[in-house]
ROMI-396659 format. One record per residue (C-alpha): x, y, z; residue in one letter. Coordinates in Angstrom, 2 decimals. Example, Ala and Ser with C-alpha at 12.3 -4.5 7.8 and 13.67 -1.06 7.14 Angstrom:
! ROMI-396659
((12.30,-4.50,7.80),'A'),
((13.67,-1.06,7.14),'S'),
***
This chain:
! ROMI-396659
((4.15,-54.30,53.59),'X'),
((7.97,-54.95,53.00),'X'),
((8.39,-58.78,52.58),'X'),
((12.12,-59.04,52.44),'X'),
((13.76,-56.00,54.39),'X'),
((13.59,-55.38,58.08),'X'),
((14.73,-51.97,57.47),'X'),
((13.24,-50.19,54.54),'X'),
((15.84,-47.54,53.86),'X'),
((17.15,-49.12,50.52),'X'),
((13.99,-50.91,49.72),'X'),
((13.29,-52.20,46.24),'X'),
((9.62,-50.85,45.26),'X'),
((8.66,-54.16,43.62),'X'),
((8.89,-56.04,47.21),'X'),
((5.92,-53.99,48.24),'X'),
((2.38,-55.58,48.52),'X'),
((0.68,-55.27,45.31),'X'),
((-1.94,-53.47,46.99),'X'),
((0.15,-51.11,48.67),'X'),
((2.08,-50.34,45.52),'X'),
((-1.44,-49.43,43.93),'X'),
((-2.27,-47.08,46.63),'X'),
((0.99,-45.28,46.87),'X'),
((1.01,-44.89,42.89),'X'),
((-2.39,-43.26,43.25),'X'),
((-1.22,-40.84,45.94),'X'),
((1.79,-39.71,43.90),'X'),
((-0.39,-39.32,41.01),'X'),
((-2.69,-37.01,42.90),'X'),
((-0.07,-35.06,44.38),'X'),
((1.20,-34.25,40.96),'X'),
((-2.10,-33.25,39.34),'X'),
((-3.48,-31.23,42.41),'X'),
((-0.45,-30.01,44.53),'X'),
((-0.19,-26.84,42.53),'X'),
((-2.95,-26.14,40.16),'X'),
((-2.41,-22.29,40.21),'X'),
((0.07,-22.15,37.07),'X'),
((-2.29,-24.33,34.92),'X'),
((-5.73,-22.26,36.14),'X'),
((-3.47,-18.96,35.06),'X'),
((-2.41,-20.18,31.70),'X'),
((-5.93,-21.40,30.86),'X'),
((-7.48,-18.01,31.79),'X'),
((-4.90,-16.12,29.94),'X'),
((-5.50,-17.77,26.60),'X'),
((-8.62,-16.05,25.51),'X'),
((-7.13,-12.59,26.24),'X'),
((-4.30,-13.27,24.00),'X'),
((-3.66,-11.33,20.67),'X'),
((-1.97,-14.35,19.12),'X'),
((-4.44,-16.26,16.89),'X'),
((-2.27,-19.65,17.76),'X'),
((-3.32,-19.15,21.46),'X'),
((-7.03,-19.03,20.89),'X'),
((-9.63,-21.65,19.90),'X'),
((-11.98,-21.02,16.91),'X'),
((-14.88,-20.07,19.13),'X'),
((-12.57,-17.38,20.87),'X'),
((-11.43,-15.98,17.50),'X'),
((-15.18,-15.88,16.47),'X'),
((-16.01,-13.89,19.67),'X'),
((-13.27,-11.60,19.11),'X'),
((-14.41,-10.84,15.72),'X'),
((-17.91,-10.02,17.02),'X'),
((-16.37,-7.90,19.66),'X'),
((-14.77,-5.67,16.77),'X'),
((-11.27,-7.41,16.50),'X'),
((-11.54,-7.48,12.65),'X'),
((-7.98,-6.52,12.08),'X'),
((-5.53,-9.08,11.38),'X'),
((-1.77,-8.56,11.41),'X'),
((0.46,-10.91,9.55),'X'),
((3.94,-10.65,10.48),'X'),
((6.81,-11.74,8.13),'X'),
((10.13,-12.68,9.56),'X'),
((12.66,-14.83,7.94),'X'),
((15.29,-17.65,9.01),'X'),
((18.68,-16.09,8.17),'X'),
((22.25,-16.01,9.49),'X'),
((22.84,-12.93,11.68),'X'),
((26.68,-13.40,12.47),'X'),
((28.24,-15.75,15.24),'X'),
((26.46,-13.73,17.81),'X'),
((22.73,-13.98,16.97),'X'),
((20.32,-16.91,16.41),'X'),
((18.77,-17.53,12.85),'X'),
((15.15,-16.87,14.16),'X'),
((15.86,-13.25,15.02),'X'),
((13.43,-11.80,12.59),'X'),
((10.86,-14.21,13.55),'X'),
((11.07,-13.51,17.40),'X'),
((11.16,-9.63,16.55),'X'),
((8.17,-9.63,14.21),'X'),
((6.07,-11.75,16.56),'X'),
((7.03,-9.38,19.74),'X'),
((6.27,-6.19,17.66),'X'),
((3.22,-7.57,16.26),'X'),
((1.95,-8.32,19.63),'X'),
((2.76,-4.77,20.89),'X'),
((1.06,-3.35,17.70),'X'),
((-1.99,-5.22,18.10),'X'),
((-2.38,-4.42,21.83),'X'),
((-2.08,-0.55,21.15),'X'),
((-4.45,-0.81,18.07),'X'),
((-7.00,-2.63,20.41),'X'),
((-8.99,-3.97,17.48),'X'),
((-6.40,-6.58,16.23),'X'),
((-5.30,-10.10,16.41),'X'),
((-1.84,-11.62,15.20),'X'),
((-1.51,-14.29,12.70),'X'),
((1.32,-16.81,13.02),'X'),
((4.62,-15.28,11.73),'X'),
((5.79,-16.32,8.32),'X'),
((9.57,-17.75,8.92),'X'),
((10.05,-18.89,5.37),'X'),
((11.04,-16.07,2.86),'X'),
((13.08,-15.50,-0.14),'X'),
((16.63,-15.10,0.81),'X'),
((18.38,-15.21,-2.68),'X'),
((19.70,-18.02,-4.82),'X'),
((19.93,-21.70,-3.19),'X'),
((22.08,-23.33,-5.92),'X'),
((24.53,-22.01,-6.25),'X'),
((24.27,-20.11,-2.63),'X'),
((24.27,-16.48,-2.57),'X'),
((24.01,-14.01,0.01),'X'),
((22.96,-15.08,3.39),'X'),
((22.42,-18.84,2.00),'X'),
((26.28,-18.97,2.02),'X'),
((25.81,-19.33,5.77),'X'),
((24.57,-22.55,7.26),'X'),
((20.81,-22.67,8.71),'X'),
((19.56,-19.91,6.30),'X'),
((16.29,-20.83,4.52),'X'),
((15.38,-19.43,1.26),'X'),
((12.18,-20.09,-0.82),'X'),
((11.05,-18.77,-4.49),'X'),
((9.45,-15.50,-4.57),'X'),
((6.19,-16.85,-6.00),'X'),
((6.03,-19.30,-3.19),'X'),
((6.32,-16.57,-0.71),'X'),
((3.95,-14.44,-2.34),'X'),
((1.51,-17.50,-2.46),'X'),
((1.81,-18.10,1.25),'X'),
((0.93,-14.57,1.99),'X'),
((-2.13,-14.53,-0.53),'X'),
((-3.54,-17.86,0.88),'X'),
((-3.42,-16.41,4.47),'X'),
((-4.92,-13.15,3.63),'X'),
((-8.00,-14.86,1.50),'X'),
((-8.32,-17.28,4.51),'X'),
((-8.63,-14.21,7.15),'X'),
((-11.11,-12.53,4.61),'X'),
((-13.22,-15.69,4.60),'X'),
((-13.53,-15.73,8.26),'X'),
((-14.74,-12.08,8.45),'X'),
((-11.51,-9.94,9.21),'X'),
((-11.91,-6.72,7.31),'X'),
((-8.30,-5.07,7.35),'X'),
((-5.48,-7.75,6.67),'X'),
((-2.19,-6.04,7.57),'X'),
((1.15,-7.11,6.37),'X'),
((4.53,-6.22,7.97),'X'),
((7.90,-7.41,7.51),'X'),
((10.94,-7.43,9.77),'X'),
((13.56,-8.15,6.73),'X'),
((14.32,-5.39,3.95),'X'),
((14.68,-8.12,1.04),'X'),
((10.86,-8.84,0.76),'X'),
((9.25,-5.27,1.20),'X'),
((8.42,-5.23,-2.58),'X'),
((6.73,-8.45,-2.54),'X'),
((4.49,-7.60,0.43),'X'),
((3.49,-4.53,-1.57),'X'),
((2.62,-6.44,-4.53),'X'),
((0.57,-8.89,-2.62),'X'),
((-1.57,-6.11,-1.04),'X'),
((-1.91,-4.56,-4.18),'X'),
((-3.36,-7.80,-5.92),'X'),
((-5.52,-8.62,-3.09),'X'),
((-7.08,-5.05,-2.96),'X'),
((-7.57,-5.47,-6.83),'X'),
((-9.45,-8.76,-6.30),'X'),
((-11.39,-7.36,-3.42),'X'),
((-12.62,-4.20,-4.85),'X'),
((-16.31,-3.72,-3.86),'X'),
((-15.89,-5.59,-0.76),'X'),
((-15.52,-4.29,2.79),'X'),
((-12.12,-6.21,3.12),'X'),
((-8.85,-4.50,2.59),'X'),
((-5.16,-5.40,2.38),'X'),
((-2.67,-3.10,3.94),'X'),
((1.14,-2.94,3.32),'X'),
((2.50,-1.15,6.07),'X'),
((5.96,0.23,4.84),'X'),
((6.36,2.39,8.09),'X'),
((7.23,-0.61,10.07),'X'),
((10.37,-1.49,8.20),'X'),
((11.18,2.25,7.82),'X'),
((10.99,2.92,11.23),'X'),
((13.78,0.41,11.82),'X'),
((15.68,1.27,8.61),'X'),
((15.76,5.10,8.80),'X'),
((14.09,6.37,12.23),'X'),
((16.06,4.01,14.33),'X'),
((19.15,4.69,12.69),'X'),
((18.79,8.39,12.75),'X'),
((18.15,8.08,16.63),'X'),
((21.20,6.09,17.00),'X'),
((23.39,8.60,15.20),'X'),
((22.01,11.28,17.44),'X'),
((23.48,9.36,20.27),'X'),
((27.05,9.47,18.80),'X'),
((27.15,6.08,17.01),'X'),
((28.65,6.01,13.76),'X'),
((27.53,4.41,10.57),'X'),
((30.23,1.71,10.84),'X'),
((28.98,0.70,14.14),'X'),
((25.14,1.01,13.31),'X'),
((25.62,-1.33,10.19),'X'),
((23.23,-2.84,7.96),'X'),
((23.40,-6.20,9.01),'X'),
((23.76,-7.78,12.62),'X'),
((25.64,-4.48,13.76),'X'),
((24.61,-2.33,16.74),'X'),
((21.23,-1.55,15.26),'X'),
((19.99,-5.16,14.42),'X'),
((21.68,-6.59,17.62),'X'),
((20.22,-3.98,19.88),'X'),
((16.73,-4.48,18.76),'X'),
((16.97,-8.18,19.23),'X'),
((18.48,-7.50,22.94),'X'),
((15.39,-5.47,23.72),'X'),
((13.02,-8.12,22.35),'X'),
((14.41,-11.33,22.65),'X'),
((17.71,-11.29,24.44),'X'),
((18.14,-14.95,24.72),'X'),
((18.85,-15.05,20.99),'X'),
((21.99,-12.78,21.35),'X'),
((25.55,-14.60,22.28),'X'),
((27.31,-11.55,23.70),'X'),
((30.29,-13.64,24.23),'X'),
((30.43,-14.31,20.67),'X'),
((30.64,-10.80,19.23),'X'),
((33.15,-10.41,16.57),'X'),
((36.60,-8.96,17.75),'X'),
((36.48,-5.98,14.89),'X'),
((34.77,-5.12,11.81),'X'),
((37.19,-7.41,9.66),'X'),
((36.29,-10.36,11.71),'X'),
((32.74,-9.54,11.49),'X'),
((32.57,-9.26,7.79),'X'),
((34.21,-12.72,7.57),'X'),
((31.50,-13.95,9.73),'X'),
((28.28,-12.38,8.02),'X'),
((28.14,-8.98,9.87),'X'),
((27.82,-5.50,8.45),'X'),
((28.73,-3.14,11.31),'X'),
((29.93,-3.44,14.72),'X'),
((27.62,-5.00,17.24),'X'),
((29.93,-4.41,20.46),'X'),
((27.99,-1.23,21.31),'X'),
((24.66,-2.86,21.23),'X'),
((22.32,-2.80,24.39),'X'),
((18.85,-3.41,25.21),'X'),
((18.23,0.16,26.28),'X'),
((19.46,1.26,22.61),'X'),
((17.01,-1.41,21.13),'X'),
((14.15,-0.06,23.17),'X'),
((14.40,3.18,21.20),'X'),
((13.82,1.30,17.82),'X'),
((10.90,-0.72,19.42),'X'),
((9.02,2.59,20.43),'X'),
((9.46,3.86,17.06),'X'),
((8.51,0.66,15.18),'X'),
((5.25,0.01,17.34),'X'),
((4.20,3.92,17.30),'X'),
((4.77,4.67,13.72),'X'),
((3.14,1.42,12.80),'X'),
((0.09,1.94,14.71),'X'),
((-0.31,5.50,13.51),'X'),
((0.25,4.08,9.81),'X'),
((-2.34,1.26,10.38),'X'),
((-4.92,3.86,11.96),'X'),
((-4.33,6.04,8.80),'X'),
((-4.93,3.19,6.37),'X'),
((-8.22,2.23,8.02),'X'),
((-9.55,5.57,7.64),'X'),
((-8.94,5.85,3.96),'X'),
***
């Protein structure tokens, strides 16, 4: 087999006989394909049971609809700065994870792809979060148009309840306006749009109240990227938090886009917010569906 070397410890593969090279290549490929099929089989088997639309094929979505999963949740996130210690996709990761938990608890829902492009203020000149590199902002009408088109697509496919939830405070009014316009246009049909204000209120009011009850101050909790915001992200997407990049104090935090003090943040505190957001949102959706 080996034409030029008596000992094949440092053999050049190309010196082997061509027939042997082909057989060896075939063996390697077979080993890669068949040595451990379990992970591939497990992944394939898991997809039809997922609540996430993106994991499913169109026949699987059709089967889910026929089985009674006629609620679709459209989670809205956003791509914005959250200080030096949290990744720009914080809202997207949280909205995706929470929507999945909400859908699983409802039992009759699927989750649409999370909307990552949202209004964040003036682009030129930059204002608000746009002053920090990486933030993405789109016009209000473009944002509402995206939501409107997605909702109408789902109605066309047979979804009856279209649920809008938003992880960021700046566009709550736009979500409400889109739902109102859809319901006006859908009057006389079974389809309905639901803006669930309780989702954001659970984070903005109830979670803050729970943190205050545990001794945290308003200055620690903050309004953006403080203890509340950071704790939620630690509970849902810990890889997006850089604990070694926490601001040293409130003054340094303000200069870096932080309102609050994230140094007291923990996943355990964040789980309080997760439970509140999931439970209150599920209750609100069920109440809306009964009206």
